[in-house]
N, C-alpha and C positions, 0 to 999 in steps of 0.2 A: 540787343541782347538781355540787357537787365528786364523788359517786359517778358521775354521767353522765359528767362528765369522763374519770374513771377507767376507766370500761366501754368509754368511745371511744377511749382510749389502747390498752388492751388489744386491744380488736378490730382495730384498726389494724395493731398489731404482728403478730397471726394471720394478718390479711389479707395483710401482705408476705410472711410466710413461706410462706403456699398459694401465693402468687404465683411465689415462688422456687423450690419445689419443681415447679410446673406447668410452668414455662418450660424452655427449652434454647438453647445457643447464645450468640449476641450478647445476645438479650433476656433471658437468665437472668443474665449479668454486671451488664446495667444493674439489673435488680431486685435483685440482690446489694448494689451500689452504693446505691441507693434503701433498702434494708433498714437497712444500715450507717449512712447518714446520718440516718435518722428515729431509730435508735437511740442514736446519739450526743447527737442534739440533744433527745430527751426525757430521758436519763440528765443531761445538763446543766440543764436545766429543772428536774427535781424536786430535783437537788442544789443549786443555787444558791437554790430557794425553800424548802428542807428540807419538801418536800410529798410525802408517799409514796404513790405509784403503782404497786401492785405489777404486772409484775415489775421495774419500774423503784423502785431504792430511794434515799433521800434519803444514805446513806453518813454517817450521823451520825459524828463523829470526838469522842475523848475529849478535852476540853477543858482539864482541870485541869494545873495546874503541879506537877509530881512533886516529893517531896523526901523524902530518905533519913530525916527526923527526924519525918515525920508518920505516925501510925499507919494501918495498912492493916488494915480490918475487913471479914471475909467471914461468911457464914454456913454452918457445918460440920454435916453431919448424922452422927449417932452411932447405931448400933445397940446394945443391950445384951440380954443374956442374964438368964434367970432367977434366974441366981446373981449376977448384976451384972457380968458381964464387960463391956467397952464395946469398940466397935471402929468406925473409921471408914467410912462406908459408902462403897462403890467410884464414884467420878465415874461411870462407865458404868451404873449402876443406874437412871440417869432415862432411857437412850437410848429413843425418839430424841431428847427435850429434852436439851439441853445443860446441864450442871453450873452453869455460869454464869448463864443463862437460869432456870434454876430458883431460883437464889438470888436475883436480881432480883425475881423474881415474889413469892418468898417475903418480901423485906424491904419490898416496895411495896403489894402487893394483900392477902396472907393477913392483916395485922393487921385489916384494915377489914371481913373476913368476919365473919358470926354466930358465934356460939360453936358451934352444931351444925354449921355448914360448915367451920369451923377443923378439928373433930374428924374428919369425914368426909375432908378432905384429908391429916390426918396420917393416918389409918388406910389410905388409897391409897397415902402414900408409903412406909408401911411395909411393905405387902404387896409393893412393887416391891423394896424393900430385903432383904425375907425372900427373895425368888425370886431375886436377886443372889446373896445370901449361900450358897444352897443349890447354884447350878451352880458358884459359886467354889469352895465345900468339897470339890465332886467333881471338881474340875479341868476343868470346862467354862467356856467363853469366855460373856464376855456382853456387850450392846451390838452394836456393829456388827462386832465381832469374833466374834459368835456365829454370823454367815452368812458372811462371809468370810475368817476365821480369819486368819492371819498378813498376808495380801494386803489388810485393811483400812487405811485412811487416816484416822488420827486428826484429829479437827478442830483440835487445838491440840498440837504435839509434847511441849510441856513440861507437861502436864496429868499431875498426879500420880495414881498408880494405888494402888490399896488392897486387895491381894489376900488378906491375910492374915484369915482369917475363922475365928470359931470352929465347932466342929461341931453345938453347941447351937443350936437355932431363936431366933430374934429374939423376944423378950419386950416391948420398949419400943423406941421411937424417939425421939430426944432431939435438938433443935434448938437449937445453940449460936451466939452472937456471937462469934466469932473474930478477937482483934485483936493485932496485933504491930507494933514500929516496927522497921522494914528496918535501920537502921544497928545496933541492938542485936542483931538477930537475925543480921546478918553476922558483927558480932565475937564474939559470944559463943553465938551458935547458941540465942537464947531461945526457947523455946517459945511457941506460941500462948496468949494468955490467954482462957481461955473462961468464957463467961457464960449461962445456961441461959437459954433464950426460950420454947422449947416441948416439951412432953413428951407422948408418946402410950404407954398400956399397952393390952397386950392383955388 
């Protein structure tokens, strides 16, 4: 029943769009008003009920109360050469998937996968990391900038980039649980404390 309702909402939205496109003059203005009213009403409905119905999203907000003394933990991916040199995999290596989306998936879904599926996942991520390393090492762009160049718009302006890569190919991919306390980092630039979670070798 939920899926039928989602399909109905989508088809109604598309129908209204087609109606606007086909109309002209005063009729078009009225159809635009109906489209705007429909969009606002459905968006409010899914927002208040927290029930997602694409393309109308529930817009979940972060509900935690921040504290500068509470550790912040993320997943960081590092490549390593055969000689053991590590480097942080650039956040655009996973495009079009956002780095934060990959982190969330890795922390919530990956641990529940069978071992063989975990290995395949790490091998796939390693192939993406190596492709990104090779392009960056030759001075070429990756991610959104690969197509649009300097004209691309990053999805997060403060997203750290990691363009310094070795000339040697990736031989291992490591996933670390990286934690630090914001106050300590601000006062003394304490580095991330890394704990190895997973590792893949070529």
